C-alpha positions as CSV (number, residue, x, y, z in Angstrom):
1,M,114.4,76.4,54.2
2,N,117.2,77.7,56.8
3,F,115.9,81.3,56.1
4,F,112.3,80.3,56.7
5,V,113.2,78.7,60.1
6,I,115.2,81.7,61.1
7,N,112.4,84.0,60.3
8,I,110.0,81.9,62.3
9,I,112.3,81.9,65.3
10,L,112.9,85.5,65.2
11,I,109.0,86.1,65.1
12,I,108.6,83.9,68.1
13,I,111.2,85.8,70.0
14,I,109.8,89.2,69.2
15,I,106.2,87.9,70.2
16,L,107.6,86.6,73.3
17,L,109.4,89.8,74.3
18,F,106.0,91.8,73.9
19,V,103.9,89.0,75.6
20,F,106.2,88.6,78.7
21,P,105.6,92.0,80.3
22,F,101.9,91.3,80.2
23,I,102.2,87.9,81.8
24,T,104.5,89.2,84.4
25,R,102.1,92.2,85.3
26,F,99.1,89.8,85.3
27,R,101.0,87.4,87.9
28,V,101.9,90.4,90.2
29,K,98.3,91.6,90.3
30,R,97.3,88.1,91.2
31,A,99.8,88.0,94.0
32,A,99.6,91.6,95.5
33,T,97.2,94.6,95.5
34,I,98.8,97.8,94.3
35,I,97.7,100.6,96.5
36,D,98.0,104.5,96.5
37,E,99.8,106.4,99.3
38,Q,96.8,107.2,101.2
39,T,95.7,103.5,101.6
40,F,99.2,102.5,102.3
41,R,99.4,105.2,105.2
42,E,96.1,104.2,106.7
43,G,97.0,100.5,106.9
44,M,100.8,100.5,107.7
45,R,100.4,100.9,111.4
46,S,98.9,97.3,111.4
47,A,101.2,95.9,108.7
48,Q,104.8,94.9,108.2
49,V,106.3,97.7,106.1
50,I,109.3,96.2,104.0
51,D,111.5,98.2,101.9
52,V,112.8,95.8,99.3
53,R,115.9,98.0,98.0
54,E,119.5,97.2,98.9
55,P,120.8,98.1,102.4
56,A,122.9,101.1,101.2
57,E,119.8,102.8,99.7
58,F,117.6,102.0,102.8
59,K,120.2,103.6,105.1
60,R,120.1,106.8,103.0
61,R,116.4,107.3,103.0
62,H,113.4,105.1,104.1
63,I,109.8,105.3,105.3
64,M,109.6,105.6,109.0
65,G,108.8,102.4,110.5
66,A,109.9,100.3,107.6
67,R,112.5,97.5,107.8
68,N,114.8,96.5,105.0
69,L,114.6,93.2,103.3
70,P,116.4,93.4,100.2
71,A,114.8,91.6,97.3
72,S,118.3,89.7,96.8
73,Q,117.8,88.0,100.1
74,V,114.1,87.3,100.4
75,K,114.2,83.7,99.6
76,V,116.9,83.1,102.5
77,S,114.9,85.5,104.9
78,L,111.3,84.4,104.6
79,A,111.2,83.2,108.4
80,S,111.6,86.9,109.3
81,V,108.1,87.8,107.6
82,R,105.1,87.0,109.5
83,K,102.2,85.5,107.8
84,D,99.6,86.6,110.2
85,K,99.9,90.3,109.2
86,P,99.6,92.3,106.1
87,I,102.8,92.9,104.1
88,Y,103.4,96.4,102.6
89,L,106.1,96.5,100.1
90,Y,107.9,99.4,98.6
91,E,110.8,100.4,96.5
92,N,112.1,103.6,94.7
93,G,109.5,104.2,92.0
94,K,107.2,101.9,90.0
95,P,106.8,98.4,91.6
96,Q,108.9,96.1,89.6
97,V,111.3,94.7,92.0
98,A,108.6,94.7,94.6
99,G,106.3,92.8,92.2
100,N,109.0,90.0,92.1
101,V,109.1,89.8,95.9
102,A,105.3,89.6,96.1
103,L,105.4,86.7,93.7
104,I,108.1,85.0,95.8
105,L,106.0,85.6,99.0
106,K,102.7,84.4,97.5
107,K,104.4,81.3,96.2
108,N,105.5,80.6,100.0
109,G,102.0,80.9,101.3
110,Y,101.8,84.5,102.2
111,Q,98.6,86.4,101.9
112,D,97.4,90.0,102.2
113,I,100.5,91.5,100.1
114,Y,100.3,95.1,99.1
115,I,102.5,97.3,97.0
116,L,103.0,101.0,97.2
117,K,102.0,102.3,93.6
118,K,104.6,105.2,93.1
119,G,107.2,104.2,95.4
120,L,109.2,106.1,97.8
121,E,110.0,108.9,95.3
122,Y,106.5,110.3,95.6
123,W,106.1,109.5,99.4
124,T,104.9,112.5,101.2
125,G,104.7,111.0,104.8
126,K,107.5,110.7,107.3
127,I,110.8,109.5,106.2
128,K,114.1,108.8,107.8
129,E,117.1,110.4,106.0
130,K,120.8,110.1,106.7
């Protein structure tokens, strides 16, 4: 009996490990639109460009015109993000942390949230480096 229960629990855990990433991806797609670099560049002048990396990374290198709002501080800094302008988020590579930030913003009533598809690693536009 105990062996059977343990097997069932392990199977459920394995299934959840495979299903969870798909659920998260679906939630992020509902919260934000993932856009390519060209679309990001075209809209960034009229948007709030936000780098969600930590301050040390931001100081080393970031997209010109971006401001830093680390993912770890989003919940306490929501008032610094305007609701009446589009929000363009980015991080180093694939949007994982930016996806979580988008979910927090959406939950707090923000609309027009966009995420740079490949992140800063593949950005060919202007950057500020230290």
